[in-house]
C-alpha positions in Angstrom: 92.8 108.4 73.6 93.4 111.1 76.3 96.8 112.5 76.9 98.7 114.7 79.6 101.4 117.0 78.5 104.6 118.4 79.7 105.4 116.5 82.8 108.5 115.4 84.8 108.6 111.8 86.0 110.9 109.9 88.2 110.6 106.3 87.1 112.1 103.8 89.5 111.7 100.1 90.3 110.5 101.3 93.8 107.7 103.9 94.2 108.7 107.0 95.9 106.5 110.0 96.8 107.6 113.3 95.1 109.0 114.6 98.4 111.5 111.6 98.4 112.8 112.3 95.0 116.6 112.7 95.1 118.7 115.3 93.2 120.6 112.4 91.8 117.5 110.8 90.3 117.3 110.9 86.6 114.1 112.8 85.9 112.4 112.3 82.6 110.7 115.1 80.8 107.6 113.8 79.0 106.0 115.8 76.3 103.0 113.6 75.8 101.7 110.6 77.8 98.4 108.5 77.7 96.1 109.1 80.6 93.5 106.7 81.9 90.8 107.3 84.6 90.5 104.2 86.8 88.6 103.1 89.8 90.3 103.6 93.2 90.6 99.8 93.8 92.6 99.5 90.5 95.0 102.3 91.4 95.6 100.8 94.9 96.4 97.4 93.4 98.8 99.0 90.9 100.6 100.9 93.8 100.8 97.9 96.1 101.4 94.9 93.6 103.9 93.9 91.1 101.7 93.1 88.1 101.4 92.4 84.4 98.9 93.9 81.8 97.7 92.1 78.6 98.9 92.6 75.0 95.8 94.4 74.1 96.5 97.2 76.5 100.3 97.2 75.5 99.2 97.9 72.0 97.0 100.8 73.0 99.9 102.5 74.6 102.8 101.4 72.4 105.0 104.3 71.4 102.5 106.9 72.6 104.7 108.4 75.3 106.7 111.2 73.5 110.0 112.4 74.9 112.3 115.2 73.7 113.8 115.0 70.2 111.0 112.8 68.9 112.0 109.9 71.0 109.4 107.6 72.6 109.1 105.4 75.6 107.8 101.9 74.3 105.0 101.4 76.9 104.0 104.0 79.5 101.0 105.7 80.8 99.5 107.7 83.7 96.6 106.4 85.7 94.3 108.4 88.1 91.2 108.1 90.1 90.9 111.7 90.8 92.8 111.5 94.1 95.7 109.1 93.5 98.0 109.4 90.5 100.6 107.0 89.2 102.9 106.8 86.2 103.8 103.3 84.9 106.3 101.9 82.6 106.1 98.3 81.2 108.4 95.8 79.5 107.3 94.1 76.3 105.8 91.1 78.2 103.5 93.5 80.1 105.2 93.4 83.4 105.4 96.7 85.2 109.1 97.6 85.5 109.0 101.3 86.8 106.6 103.5 88.8 106.7 107.1 89.5 104.7 109.5 91.6 103.8 113.1 90.3 104.9 116.5 91.3 102.2 118.3 93.3 101.3 120.8 90.5 100.6 117.9 88.2 98.7 115.9 90.8 96.4 118.8 91.2 96.0 119.5 87.5 95.1 115.9 86.7 92.7 115.6 89.8 90.8 118.3 88.1 91.1 117.1 84.5 90.3 113.4 85.1 86.7 113.8 85.9 85.9 114.7 82.3 87.3 111.4 81.2 85.3 108.2 81.2 86.4 105.4 83.6 88.5 102.7 81.9 89.1 99.1 82.9 92.8 98.0 82.7 92.9 94.3 83.5 96.1 93.1 85.1 97.5 89.9 86.6 99.0 90.2 90.1 102.5 88.6 90.2 103.5 89.4 93.9 103.0 92.0 96.6 105.3 95.1 96.5 107.8 95.3 99.3 106.3 97.5 102.0 108.7 100.2 102.9 108.9 100.8 106.7 111.4 103.6 106.4 111.8 106.7 104.2 114.2 106.7 101.3 116.5 109.0 103.4 116.5 106.7 106.3 117.4 103.7 104.2 120.2 105.8 102.7 121.6 106.8 106.0 121.5 103.2 107.4 123.2 101.9 104.2 126.1 104.5 104.5 126.6 103.9 108.2 126.8 100.1 107.7 129.1 100.4 105.0 131.4 102.6 107.1 131.3 100.6 110.0 132.1 97.5 108.1 135.0 99.3 106.3 136.6 100.5 109.5 136.3 97.0 111.1 137.7 95.1 108.0 140.5 97.7 107.6 141.4 97.5 111.3 140.8 101.1 111.6 140.1 100.6 115.2 140.8 104.2 116.4 138.1 105.5 114.0 135.8 102.8 114.9 136.3 103.6 118.9 135.7 107.3 118.1 132.4 106.7 116.3 131.3 104.3 118.9 132.0 106.9 121.7 130.2 109.6 119.8 127.3 107.1 119.4 127.0 105.2 122.6 128.9 107.6 125.0 131.3 104.8 126.1 134.2 102.7 124.8 134.2 99.0 125.3 137.3 96.7 125.6 136.2 94.5 122.8 136.3 95.8 119.2 134.0 92.9 118.1 131.4 93.9 120.8 131.4 97.5 119.7 131.2 96.5 116.0 128.3 94.2 116.6 126.5 96.8 118.8 126.6 99.3 116.0 125.3 96.9 113.4 122.5 95.9 115.8 121.5 99.4 116.4 120.9 99.9 112.7 118.1 97.4 112.8 116.2 99.9 115.0 114.6 103.2 114.0 116.9 106.0 113.5 117.2 108.8 116.2 119.0 112.0 116.2 122.2 110.3 117.4 122.3 108.2 114.0 121.8 111.5 112.0 124.8 112.9 114.1 127.0 110.0 113.3 126.1 110.2 109.7 127.0 113.9 109.5 130.3 113.1 111.2 131.1 110.5 108.6 130.2 113.0 105.7 132.3 115.6 107.3 135.3 113.3 107.6 135.3 112.9 103.9 135.0 116.6 103.2 138.1 117.2 105.3 140.3 114.7 103.3 
């Protein structure tokens, strides 16, 4: 079995490219992890599908991923086609539970190293398509914060705050609180602009000044 050594991974239910990793993410330092060379079609399937591997493969990788202090991940591995690289973690029934991209330095190292490894075939059963992300992780976070704050102001009847945010956002104030509330929520269904980033910064600033 082939291994890759000394790597940081960011296992999440959703796959994020390394440049979307958040400082609050719990990065895992891996001392040793199994590495497989796969065909590109297999890698693409693993990236875009929720899937399940068989027991034979689970036995191959069981307790082969070493962490600090002689601890182990039960079922994990790296897969690569020489261009695309992916870390996978499985539960005991073979279903993939977490995925991770790799830092750029590790991507480049594996891309060079993988061509010395024979191509393997990992059979898997597709369960469903992965959710296709139309927005970056940052955009999703900003929309979530804005929605929560708007709903909080509305439900707590903090109408003066809501009017202020609406004025900064839409450059007007309406007579109807309900109308302003609904307009703001509707706007969050569209792509973010510089205005929404400005409103987000205003809200963050309001908490810093408390």
